[in-house]
Backbone as a chain_set.jsonl record, in Angstrom:
{"seq": "XXXXXXXXXXXXXXXXXXXXXXXXXXXXXXXXXXXXXXXXXXXXXXXXXXXXXXXXXXXXXXXXXXXXXXXXXXXXXXXXXXXXXXXXX", "coords": {"N": [[-43.408, 11.365, 3.313], [-41.191, 8.695, 2.976], [-38.46, 8.261, 4.767], [-35.264, 6.838, 4.418], [-33.329, 4.759, 6.582], [-30.131, 4.117, 7.961], [-27.541, 1.862, 9.011], [-24.25, 1.681, 10.257], [-21.591, -0.423, 9.844], [-18.55, -1.207, 11.185], [-15.653, -1.862, 9.315], [-13.188, -4.123, 9.856], [-9.738, -3.344, 9.887], [-7.074, -5.095, 9.239], [-3.912, -4.905, 9.627], [-1.862, -6.425, 10.53], [-1.088, -8.628, 9.131], [0.8, -7.848, 7.301], [2.469, -6.159, 8.65], [4.009, -5.486, 11.842], [1.843, -5.595, 14.668], [0.322, -2.579, 15.89], [-0.243, -0.303, 18.643], [-2.589, 1.147, 18.22], [-5.633, 2.93, 18.869], [-8.856, 1.316, 18.815], [-11.597, 1.613, 16.619], [-14.892, 2.002, 17.762], [-17.438, 3.003, 17.517], [-19.469, 4.618, 15.083], [-20.703, 7.52, 13.493], [-22.463, 9.144, 10.932], [-23.553, 11.981, 10.149], [-24.189, 13.511, 7.858], [-24.62, 11.725, 5.776], [-25.296, 10.508, 2.517], [-26.781, 8.268, 0.311], [-25.231, 8.158, -2.175], [-23.14, 7.86, -4.863], [-19.692, 8.703, -4.626], [-20.158, 10.798, -2.911], [-19.16, 13.205, -0.541], [-18.594, 13.183, 2.94], [-18.809, 13.65, 6.546], [-17.293, 11.618, 8.869], [-17.871, 10.678, 12.055], [-16.051, 9.367, 14.622], [-15.761, 7.221, 17.406], [-13.385, 6.006, 19.671], [-11.932, 3.115, 21.397], [-10.356, 4.028, 23.45], [-11.562, 6.24, 24.409], [-11.228, 8.543, 22.957], [-12.226, 10.827, 20.301], [-12.713, 11.389, 16.831], [-13.067, 13.17, 13.731], [-13.459, 12.298, 10.41], [-12.892, 13.204, 7.032], [-14.744, 11.823, 4.565], [-15.597, 9.396, 1.949], [-18.278, 8.226, -0.034], [-18.759, 5.064, -1.436], [-19.659, 2.768, -4.012], [-19.755, -0.657, -4.639], [-19.832, -1.964, -7.702], [-20.12, -4.57, -8.521], [-20.99, -6.188, -6.338], [-22.916, -4.535, -5.288], [-22.738, -3.393, -2.822], [-22.632, -0.736, -0.509], [-20.19, 1.453, 0.822], [-18.429, 3.5, 3.208], [-15.562, 5.323, 3.157], [-13.106, 6.437, 5.232], [-10.4, 6.534, 5.22], [-8.736, 6.025, 7.661], [-10.683, 4.685, 9.016], [-13.218, 2.541, 7.881], [-16.555, 1.83, 6.8], [-19.29, -0.465, 6.388], [-22.341, 0.026, 4.749], [-25.574, -0.464, 5.895], [-28.837, -0.856, 5.028], [-31.697, -0.131, 6.836], [-34.827, -1.747, 7.459], [-37.015, -0.492, 8.668], [-37.936, 2.436, 10.585], [-35.527, 3.28, 13.076], [-35.641, 2.153, 16.502]], "CA": [[-42.223, 10.848, 2.637], [-40.564, 7.62, 3.735], [-37.018, 8.479, 4.83], [-34.507, 5.614, 4.676], [-32.42, 4.792, 7.728], [-28.959, 3.288, 7.713], [-26.659, 1.477, 10.106], [-22.879, 1.617, 9.76], [-20.841, -1.518, 10.465], [-17.118, -0.957, 11.015], [-14.894, -2.899, 8.607], [-11.884, -4.234, 10.525], [-8.545, -3.215, 9.046], [-6.072, -5.954, 9.863], [-2.624, -4.674, 8.988], [-0.865, -7.302, 11.147], [-0.636, -9.624, 8.152], [1.959, -7.316, 6.583], [3.295, -5.367, 9.56], [3.788, -5.88, 13.229], [0.702, -4.864, 15.224], [0.595, -1.356, 16.65], [-1.162, -0.1, 19.749], [-3.544, 2.172, 17.831], [-6.969, 2.702, 19.42], [-9.787, 0.63, 17.916], [-12.877, 2.292, 16.419], [-15.986, 1.215, 18.339], [-18.74, 3.574, 17.157], [-19.387, 5.553, 13.966], [-21.9, 8.273, 13.14], [-22.249, 9.953, 9.732], [-24.776, 12.781, 10.123], [-24.491, 14.058, 6.535], [-24.542, 10.628, 4.808], [-26.25, 10.33, 1.431], [-26.494, 7.053, -0.455], [-24.945, 8.699, -3.498], [-21.744, 7.543, -5.15], [-18.689, 9.762, -4.57], [-20.571, 11.866, -1.989], [-18.223, 13.429, 0.553], [-19.302, 13.382, 4.198], [-17.986, 13.644, 7.752], [-17.45, 10.414, 9.678], [-17.516, 10.908, 13.455], [-15.631, 8.064, 15.141], [-15.375, 7.106, 18.815], [-12.42, 4.92, 19.838], [-12.006, 2.405, 22.674], [-9.613, 4.749, 24.489], [-12.365, 7.4, 24.776], [-11.01, 9.666, 22.043], [-13.152, 10.977, 19.187], [-12.149, 12.101, 15.683], [-13.93, 13.298, 12.564], [-12.704, 12.087, 9.182], [-13.516, 13.554, 5.766], [-14.925, 10.494, 3.989], [-16.217, 9.31, 0.633], [-19.223, 7.119, -0.225], [-18.352, 4.253, -2.579], [-20.518, 1.617, -4.301], [-19.148, -1.756, -5.38], [-20.789, -2.242, -8.773], [-20.288, -6.02, -8.674], [-21.813, -6.715, -5.236], [-23.961, -3.585, -4.927], [-22.505, -2.975, -1.44], [-22.205, 0.636, -0.26], [-19.256, 1.643, 1.924], [-17.926, 4.856, 3.419], [-14.142, 5.182, 3.464], [-12.488, 7.595, 5.867], [-8.982, 6.171, 5.231], [-8.371, 5.366, 8.914], [-11.828, 3.847, 9.374], [-14.181, 2.331, 6.8], [-17.763, 1.159, 7.272], [-20.251, -1.016, 5.454], [-23.642, 0.65, 4.939], [-26.675, -1.43, 5.958], [-30.128, -0.165, 5.003], [-32.651, -0.701, 7.78], [-36.17, -1.896, 6.899], [-37.953, 0.467, 9.242], [-37.35, 3.474, 11.413], [-34.918, 2.713, 14.287], [-36.385, 2.322, 17.755]], "C": [[-41.531, 9.829, 3.54], [-39.045, 7.778, 3.676], [-36.325, 7.17, 5.176], [-33.566, 5.832, 5.853], [-31.308, 3.779, 7.492], [-28.219, 3.005, 9.015], [-25.267, 1.344, 9.499], [-22.096, 0.58, 10.55], [-19.358, -1.321, 10.152], [-16.457, -2.16, 10.338], [-13.523, -2.97, 9.268], [-10.742, -4.116, 9.525], [-7.422, -3.949, 9.761], [-4.75, -5.807, 9.125], [-1.549, -5.626, 9.531], [-0.362, -8.364, 10.18], [0.648, -9.161, 7.467], [2.931, -6.576, 7.495], [3.092, -5.857, 10.982], [2.661, -5.019, 13.815], [1.126, -3.62, 16.005], [-0.464, -1.22, 17.736], [-2.143, 1.04, 19.46], [-4.894, 1.88, 18.467], [-7.895, 2.111, 18.357], [-11.096, 1.419, 17.839], [-13.998, 1.407, 16.953], [-17.366, 1.74, 17.954], [-18.543, 4.619, 16.067], [-20.736, 6.221, 13.765], [-21.554, 9.125, 11.919], [-23.5, 10.794, 9.523], [-25.161, 13.303, 8.746], [-24.383, 13.003, 5.429], [-25.659, 10.715, 3.777], [-25.831, 9.09, 0.666], [-26.335, 7.452, -1.921], [-23.463, 8.497, -3.755], [-20.876, 8.802, -5.237], [-19.109, 10.966, -3.709], [-19.537, 11.986, -0.875], [-19.002, 13.781, 1.812], [-18.314, 13.352, 5.362], [-18.31, 12.415, 8.596], [-16.947, 10.71, 11.089], [-17.256, 9.549, 14.092], [-15.258, 8.17, 16.614], [-14.493, 5.861, 18.935], [-12.496, 4.327, 21.244], [-11.21, 3.075, 23.788], [-10.341, 6.024, 24.925], [-12.192, 8.599, 23.849], [-12.044, 9.66, 20.916], [-12.476, 11.78, 18.091], [-13.203, 12.17, 14.591], [-13.055, 13.184, 11.327], [-13.535, 12.514, 7.977], [-13.558, 12.267, 4.955], [-15.649, 10.542, 2.653], [-17.104, 8.074, 0.559], [-18.855, 6.401, -1.52], [-19.355, 3.115, -2.762], [-19.73, 0.601, -5.097], [-20.158, -2.183, -6.439], [-20.995, -3.734, -9.028], [-21.231, -6.562, -7.61], [-22.986, -5.809, -4.886], [-23.817, -3.031, -3.519], [-22.008, -1.531, -1.38], [-21.245, 0.656, 0.921], [-18.929, 3.131, 2.04], [-16.489, 4.696, 3.887], [-13.599, 6.497, 3.996], [-10.997, 7.414, 6.015], [-8.579, 5.44, 6.511], [-9.449, 4.389, 9.368], [-12.735, 3.747, 8.149], [-15.372, 1.572, 7.368], [-18.576, 0.621, 6.099], [-21.599, -0.388, 5.781], [-24.719, -0.423, 4.876], [-27.966, -0.637, 6.024], [-31.086, -0.883, 5.933], [-34.044, -0.716, 7.153], [-37.138, -0.84, 7.402], [-37.206, 1.478, 10.092], [-36.769, 2.873, 12.692], [-35.706, 3.055, 15.535], [-35.549, 3.112, 18.74]], "O": [[-41.316, 10.082, 4.725], [-38.42, 7.468, 2.662], [-36.731, 6.47, 6.104], [-33.075, 6.936, 6.086], [-31.524, 2.722, 6.898], [-28.262, 3.781, 9.97], [-25.13, 0.937, 8.346], [-21.953, 0.688, 11.768], [-18.965, -1.274, 8.987], [-16.667, -3.309, 10.727], [-12.773, -1.993, 9.248], [-10.779, -4.716, 8.45], [-6.892, -3.473, 10.765], [-4.497, -6.488, 8.131], [-0.427, -5.625, 9.025], [0.702, -8.941, 10.405], [1.486, -9.982, 7.094], [4.095, -6.391, 7.14], [2.123, -6.555, 11.283], [2.549, -3.839, 13.483], [2.15, -3.614, 16.686], [-1.461, -1.942, 17.738], [-2.485, 1.809, 20.359], [-5.273, 0.717, 18.599], [-7.739, 2.37, 17.163], [-11.636, 1.841, 18.861], [-14.059, 0.217, 16.645], [-18.355, 1.014, 18.052], [-17.594, 5.403, 16.103], [-21.781, 5.576, 13.854], [-20.494, 9.75, 11.868], [-24.41, 10.382, 8.805], [-26.344, 13.52, 8.484], [-24.09, 13.335, 4.28], [-26.817, 10.961, 4.115], [-24.645, 8.891, 0.404], [-27.166, 7.137, -2.774], [-22.625, 8.914, -2.955], [-21.26, 9.812, -5.828], [-18.485, 12.026, -3.775], [-19.09, 10.978, -0.328], [-19.945, 14.571, 1.772], [-17.131, 13.064, 5.18], [-19.458, 12.202, 8.987], [-15.76, 10.961, 11.298], [-18.131, 8.683, 14.103], [-14.537, 9.081, 17.022], [-14.804, 4.807, 18.381], [-13.043, 4.939, 22.162], [-11.374, 2.723, 24.956], [-9.808, 6.803, 25.715], [-12.94, 9.571, 23.954], [-12.654, 8.633, 20.617], [-11.753, 12.737, 18.37], [-14.112, 11.341, 14.53], [-12.044, 13.875, 11.2], [-14.73, 12.226, 7.903], [-12.511, 11.678, 4.683], [-16.227, 11.558, 2.269], [-16.727, 7.003, 1.032], [-18.663, 7.029, -2.561], [-19.847, 2.558, -1.78], [-19.109, 0.936, -6.106], [-21.222, -2.706, -6.108], [-21.959, -4.115, -9.691], [-22.162, -7.304, -7.922], [-23.947, -6.255, -4.26], [-24.678, -2.28, -3.06], [-21.087, -1.149, -2.102], [-21.46, -0.044, 1.91], [-19.126, 3.907, 1.104], [-16.221, 4.024, 4.883], [-13.623, 7.525, 3.319], [-10.379, 8.072, 6.852], [-8.11, 4.305, 6.427], [-9.158, 3.389, 10.024], [-12.987, 4.741, 7.468], [-15.228, 0.774, 8.295], [-18.557, 1.161, 4.993], [-21.966, -0.277, 6.951], [-24.775, -1.199, 3.922], [-28.179, 0.151, 6.945], [-31.269, -2.096, 5.834], [-34.401, 0.193, 6.404], [-37.981, -0.351, 6.651], [-35.994, 1.377, 10.287], [-37.421, 2.051, 13.336], [-36.351, 4.1, 15.619], [-35.992, 3.366, 19.86]]}, "num_chains": 1, "name": "protein.A"}
């Protein structure tokens, strides 16, 4: 069975356009061990921040029906799902 592999690209949330910037830590790495490419699937997003802290967010898988793009939204952090062609090295 050919198992699909995915990469998660962090979507920057730029709130400075509407509010003054805060000193919140920036997400630098995301892992979603229980991810399924299934709309409205709930999963756990493990996030590492630039200050060394780590948090897990209860997240939801969403598909944009116009663009076909899959995303995972954890409210504080969101990622774009990228399907990899082959097994990661």
